[in-house]
N, C-alpha and C positions, 0 to 999 in steps of 0.2 A: 217540710212544714206542716203543722198540723192543722184541725178545720178552725179553729179561734183564728191563729194566724193568718191563714187564707180569709177568712170573711172580716179581718180587720183591718180592711185598705177598701176608702170609697170607691175605687175603679170595680175591685172586684168586689165590692157588693153590689153594683149596680148593674154587672153583667148577671150576677144571679138573680136578682128581679127582673128584667126583662127576660131570662131561660123559664120562668113561671110558669105554671098553666100548660106543661106539657109541652111546650115548644121545642122544636128543632129550628138550630137559627144556623146559618155559616159566620163566620167570623165579619162578614161585611154587612150582615143584615144586621148583626149587633152596633157595626160602626154607626150603622145608619139611625137605630136607634138613641146611640150616645152620641149623637154630632157633636157635642161639646168638647170629647178628649179625644185625642190625636190617635189615627188608626195603628199605628207605631204601638202604644200606649196599652190599647185594647188587644191586639196580638200578643203581647207580654201578660196581660193578666188571662187569658183565657189560653195561655201555654201554662201556665203557675195552676190555675184549675183543672188544668188536665191533667197534670202532674198530679195534683195533690186528691184526684179521685173525685173532685166535686162535677168536673162538667164529664162526659165520655163520649166520643165520637159516634154519632149515628150512624152514620153512613159516610160514605168517599164515593167523589165523581169524577172523571176526569175533563175538564171544562178550559181551554182553549191549551191543551200541554200541562197544565197546572194538576194539582188534586185540591178539588176542592172540599173540606170536610163542613158537615154538618155536627152541631153538637147538642146534646140534651141534657137537662139539672138530673143529677142525682138525690133526689128529693131524700133517700137516707142519709144523703152526707153534706147536705146543704143545711144543716143545722148544729148548734151546740150540744151536744149531750147534759146529763145531768149530771154526771160524778166531773165534766169541765167546770160547769157553772159553778158547783160546790169549791172549787181549786183556785178559782179567780183570786185576785187580791182587790181592793179598793181600789187602786191603780189601773187594774187589768179593765174595773168594771166602768171607770173613767174614762179609758183607750176605749172600751166599745161602747160608749154612749156616744162621745167625740165624732165615733167615724160613724156611727147610727145616725147621728145631727146631720153632719154635713154630708154624708149621701142623699138624704133628704131634702137640706137644702138645693143640693145639687140637682138632685129630680124633678122637684117643684119652680128652678129656673129655667130647665130646660123645657117644665109643661110651658110655661110663660113666653120663653120663644119660640114658642110655637105661632104660626101666622092666624089659624082661627082660636086659639087659646080663649076661653071665654070664660073665668071663674065663675060667675053665678049660672050662668045656664046649665056647665059640668056639676051646678054642684057642692063645688069643693069649701071643703071645713078647714078650717084650723083652730079649732076652739079648745081652751081650756077649762074644765071643771076642778073644782075641789071639792070632797065627798068626805062625809066622815064615815068609818065603817070600821068595825069592828073585826079581827080576824075571821070570825065565820061567816060575815056579811063576804068582805074582801074576797076569799075563797066560793063564795056563792056566785059572786058578781064575774069573774073569772070564769067561772063553770058557764056563767051565760053569755059572755063574749066569746068563747070556744064553741059554745054552739051553735052562735049565730055564724061565727065563720067560717068554721073549719070547713062544713059543708061546698062554701064555695069555692075552698081554693082549687078544689076539684075541676072547675067551670074550664073549661076551653074558649078558644076563640072563636065566633062565632057573627053572623050578621045581625046587626044592631047591640053589642056589646063592645064597650070600652074599658081598655084595662087602667083598674085604678090603683092606686099604690097606699095601703092602709097601713097605719102605723101606730097602733097602739103603745102609749107611754104611762108607766105609770110606776110612781114610787111615794112615799111616803114625805110631807113636807115637814111634818113635826111629831116629835117621838110623844107615843100613847101616853094618854091622860092616866094619872092614876084613879081617880074620882070624878064623879060629878064637878062640872065645873060652872059656876055663875057666868049666866052671860046674857 
């Protein structure tokens, strides 16, 4: 199974999200972070992600006669490369977007199901904005977003830090105009 197929499942994508930030977690710890998914399902998808090289065993220890493995995410393998992106069909993009959306909905529902969920206090946002951009303006904005987000991807868990899921979604809703429009 290639990286696109491995990341193309909502449970596997949720496992990858849970592992980000330099975490090493056991499958039991992953199950606690994804409580709405059965343990058997989490174990099966961890095995697939490990076999596919997206997760690796960080260490092992004996616990009550069984071997407990701690996994870590291989950052270099947990993304779709440019060549694969260029080879995707429109239907592949449709399926990938549906998976990302389903994952986002599952993560948000799991957040709301927590005992102390407070969207206002947690500064939850799910706004959509329509912006008019030329190709150069779009490239500049993407660069600015990367500059703002990329340094924070290296943050590790620490007192006072909560893990947030950030999902920028960007796509054109209209064809570019040929010239100035009256409006």
